[in-house]
N, C-alpha and C positions, 0 to 999 in steps of 0.2 A: 504493500500500500504506500510505503514511504517513497518508493521510486516513481509513483504516479503523480506525486504532488507537483503542482506548478504555481507560479506567481502570475497574477494578472493585473494590468492597469486598466481601470474602467473610467470612462468619461461619464460624469453624473450631471443631472439637470437641476434647474432651479425649482422652487416649490410648486409653481403653477404647472410647469411641464410634468413634474413628477405626478401631480394629482391627475392630470389629464391621462397619462399613460396608465396609471393605476386604475383609473375608471374603466378603461378598456379591458384590462386584465380581470378586474373584479366582475365584469359582466360574464366572463367565462367561468369564474368560480361559482357565481350564482346559478349557472346552468349545470353545475356538477362536474365541470372539467377541472381536474386538479393538476395533472401533469407531473412530470418528473424533474422539472427545472428547479434550480436552487431558490428557496424561499427566503424571505426576510433579509434581502439585500436591496440596495437602491436600484431603480430602473437605470439602465446604463447602455453605453456602447463599449464593447470590448476593443481596446486599442492594441493590445499585444499580450503574449504569454511568454514566460521566462523560466529558466531553471531556478530552483530555490536558493542556490548559492549566490544569486545576484541580489538578494534582498537589500543589503546595505547600499549598493550602487543605485538601486531603484528608488530608495528613500531620498538619496541626494538628487536624483533626476526629478522626482516629484516636487521637491522643494524648489528647485531651479525653475521648473515650469510654472509653479504658482507665482513666482516673482516676475516672469517674463511674458506669460501668455495671458491675453485678455479673454474674458468670457465672450461668447458669441452665439448668434442665433442660428438655428437649423430649421428647415422647413420639411415637415413630414408630409409626404405625398403618396407613400407606397405601403401596401400590405403584401407580404410574400410568404412563401413556403419553401424551405430547402432542407438540406441534411437528410436526404432520402425520404422527404415528405414527413419528417418528424419534428420540424421546427416551424412554428407560426410566429411571424414577427411583423413589426412596423419599421419602416426605414426612412431616414431623412435623405433629401437631395445632398449630393456631395457638394461642398464648397471649399474655398481656399483655406479657410481657418481649420476646418475639420481635417482636411488632407495634411496640412502642415503639422497639426498636432499628432496625427497618426505617424507621420514620418519621423517626428522627434522621439516617439516612444518605441517604434519598431520599424524595421525595414522589410518586413515580410510582405509578400504579394498575395494576390487572390483574396482580397479583403472586401467584404460587403458591410458597410456600416449599418447596424440594425439594433433594435431593442426587442428582445425575446418576450413574447407574451405567453407561450405555451410550448412545452416539449412533451411529446407523447408518440404513440404509435400512429402510423399514417391514417388508419380509419378514424381515429379520434380527432386528429388534426382536421381532416376533411369535414367532420361533423361540427367542429368548433368554428371554422373559418367564417361561415355565413353570419354568425353573430357579430363578429368584428366588422365584416363588410357592411352590415346594416347600420352600424353605429359610427363608423369611421368617417371623419371629414378632415380635409387638409388643415393643418394648423402649424403655427410657428412656436418652436420651443427654444430654450436657451441652455447651452452647455456652460456650466459655471463651476465645476469641481472635478477632482480626480480622486479615485479610490484605489488603494493597493490591497489586494486580497490574495490569500492562499487557498487553493482548493486541492483535494478534499481530505479531511473535513474542512469546513469553512472556517477561515481565520481572517478577521479584519486586522490589517496591519497599520494603515494610516489613511487619512483623507486630507486633502488640501483644497482650498478655494482658488480659482483663477482670479486674476485681477478684475475688479468691477470698474468699468469705465463709464458707467452711467453718471450723468451730471446730477448734482444735487439741485433741487429747485422745486417749484410747485406750480400748479395751474390755479389761476385766480381770475376774477373778473377784471376786465380792462377798465382803467380810469379814463375819464374824458380827456384829460390833458395828455394821455399817452397815444392819442390818435396819430400824430405825426410819426412816432416811432413804429407803430404798427404798420403804417403805410410803407415804411422802408423795409420792414420784415417781409411783407407780402411781395413787394416788387423784386427784392433780391432773391427770394425763394423761387418765384415763378420765372425769373430771368433764366435760370438754368434749364427749365423746360423749353423756353423759347429758343435758347441756343441749341439744345439737343435736336429740336425738330425744325429749325430754320424759320421760326416766327420772328417777324420784325414789326416795328411801329408802322411800317408802310403796308405790309401785307396782312397784318392782324392788329389793327389799332385798338380793337375792343378786347384783346386778350388781357388777362389779369395783370401781367407784368408791365403793361403799358397804360392801361386804362384806370388803374387804381390810384386815387389821389385823396387828399384830405377831404375835399368836398364830398366825394362819394361815401367815405366812411362816416362823415358827419351826418349825411342824409340817412344812412342806414341806422345810425345810433340815435339820432334825435327824432326823426320822422317815422321810420319803420319800427323803432324801439327794438331793434335786433340785439339780442344778448351777444356780447363779445367777450372772449376769454384769451388769456395769454399764459405762456410758460415763462416764468421769470427765473433767471439764474444769476446769482451774485449781483442783483440790482439791474440786470440787463434783460430786456425782452428778446427772447430767441425763438419763440413760437407763438402762433396765433390761430384762432378759428372763430367763426361766428355761426349763429343759428338763425335761420329764417323760419318763422312760424306761419304755417298755412292754415286756412280755415277748414281744410278737409281732414284735420286731425293728425297731419304729418308735420315733420320738421325737415329743413334742408340744411345740410352741413355745407358751409361756404368757406373758401379760401383757407383751408387748413395748410399752414405754412411753417416751415422750420428753416432758419438760416443755414445755408450750405455748410458752413464750417462747424455747425453743431449737430449735423445729421449722424445717424447710426449710433445714437446714444439712447434710444428708446423714447425720445421726446414726442415723436409723432404718435406712437402708440399710447402714451399718457394723455395726449390731447384727445385722441379718439375715444379712449375709455372715459374721460371726463365728459365728452360729448354724449356718449351713451347714457351716462348717469343723469345728466341734466335733461335730456330728451324724455327719459322715463319720468323724472320728477315733474316735468311739464305735462305729463299725460299723453305724450305723442306716441301713437301706435306704430309709426313707421318713420324711418330716417332715410332721406334721399340725398344723393350726390350727383354731380355732373363732372365728367372727366374728359380729358383728351383721349378719344378712343384708341388712337395709335400708341398711346403710352401703355404698353402691355405690362411693364413692371409695376406701375402704379395700380393698374386694374387687379393684378394678381395680389398685391398687398391688401387691397380692400376686400378681395374675396377671402383671403386668409383670416380676415377679421369679421367674416359673416355676411358680407354684402353679396347680393345676387344681381347679375347683369340683366337689365330689363329692356334695353333697346338703344337705338342710335338715331341721330338726326343730323342732317347736313344744312348749314346756313351759308348763304352767299358771302357774308362778311368774315367768315373764318376759313383759313386754308387747311382745316382739319375737320374731322368728324366728331361731333359731340356724343359721348357715351353716357348712359344713365344707369345708375345702380341704386339699390335700396336694401334696407335691413329692417326686419320686424323687431320692435322693441319689447314686445310681450309675447 
């Protein structure tokens, strides 16, 4: 038995991701699928296996990684079966951060990043899979920790957190005197979209990057009474959104914006979560948004947060197609 022992480095998730993955696994447990996989360890992606005599070296590596590697997002889009049809798993898309972390832990090939939900005989796996298929929807998780284990029997050796690069700050209501600063945030944020897709003040004068000014926001604030919110970091406004309230019981999310130099820190998601909360408080059954249809990355981001694409429309004054999405609030 001693000769079969191995050490494993596992990539772990933040609390929300762990809860989401545990929910999928618990659905199987509730249906009587127990499996032979190891219980009572964190949901994880296995990054590498090693002989037991490398324990001290792996401890040093884990500590170094905790000091040098940032936590990062992964997008779960896949359900799979492998291992002779004995393993049911969910799998994230490969990205640069995950591949780099894998390469720093192990140089082995033929690796499929995955999180196991169930290990059992093929007939059991095939009976269990439909329950996961029915419940599974694409979602964004976060890898934020590493665990070192020995198997078997199970021995937890150490865990470390990856660096947390999220900015401190909060979402709050915009103050009237902050309108000029918010105009700048909106224009700078949407300017990157304009540059990416070739929009200019000449061919798209009504696009947000060019049409937003203090007079427009003042009209929305004072006349339309539109709620406006900002993400403030160290006294600086770095994110913004507003809510348009419709008579049909819905709300419209407008101008969600994050300054380019502050992106990829979770600010957009925090603004979106705040928007969901406020729309529900206002009793809005549905939240609508309009996007540049050609911006596939943005559309996918909204879909990952529960929005459904509902249609498109073409206007003569825009050199792009307007896409429409919505999310039910209750």
